[in-house]
N, C-alpha and C positions, 0 to 999 in steps of 0.2 A: 378711165380706169387706162388709158392710153399713157398718157401723161405720169399716172404713178408707175408705171413699169417702166419707162425712161428716166424717171427720178432712181427710181430703185436699180437699173443697170449701171447709171454714172456714178452713184455711191458706191459699188460692189467693185467699180473699175477703180475709184477713188482711194479707195481701204489701205491696200497695201502701202500708198503712200502718205497716209496719215500716222504710219508707225515711225515715228522718228528714232534712232539708236542712240542708247540713252551712253556719253562716253565713260569709261571710270579711268582711275587714276590709283596707279600702285608705287607708292613711293621704295625705295630702297636704300637705308642708312650703312653707308661703310665706314668702320673707326679710323680706319687709315687710309687715305687716299691713295697710299704707294703700293698699297697689297689688299684689290681687290676681291679676292678670295674669299674674304672676311666681311659678311655685311648679316645687317638684316632687316628682313623683306617685311614692309607694312603691308596691314589691309587694302582692299579697293577701297576709293572713296568717289563719290559723285561730281568732286569738281576736285581742281590741283590746289587750292588753297589750303582745304583741309589735309590733303597729303603733302604740303610744304611744311604744314602746322606739327603735320607727325614726326616728319622728320626734324624739326628744331625742337620737341619737344625729346625725341631720344636724344638730342646733343646737349641740353640742358641734365638730361637724367647721367649721360654719363661725362660731360665733359670731355671730349677724346679732341686732343689737340689739332691732328692732322685731319679730320673727318672732312665727309662729303656727303652727297646723298644724289640722285637720280630718279625721277618718276616717268613710269611706263606709261603711255597713255593706249588705252585697248589691249591690256597683255592678253595672250592666250596661252596657255602651255604647249609645250613642242613636245608630240609624240609622249611616250613613256618618263621622261624626265622631268626635271628642277627649274629646267629651263624655260623661259615664257619667252615669246617675239610678242615684241610692241610696235604699234603703228605707229609710234613717233617715241622720242624720248628726251625728255624736258628739264628743269634745271626749275 
């Protein structure tokens, strides 16, 4: 009984650390890299490869000559605005 209680206590203490946060990646496609006010924001993806694929698919559909993209990692909305703050911005 004593060992079961100790095991239960240890499991309870470790359990918060077992919940690993899943990163999310959100692509933003810019049709003109000289005018970043015009963009299309993609959905959130579980990995960066999917986010890159979405950006490349946008380019294939639109064929913009001066396009670019960026991918935000773990983005959260900023207050009550359209702006998102990301942990990191990737390409």
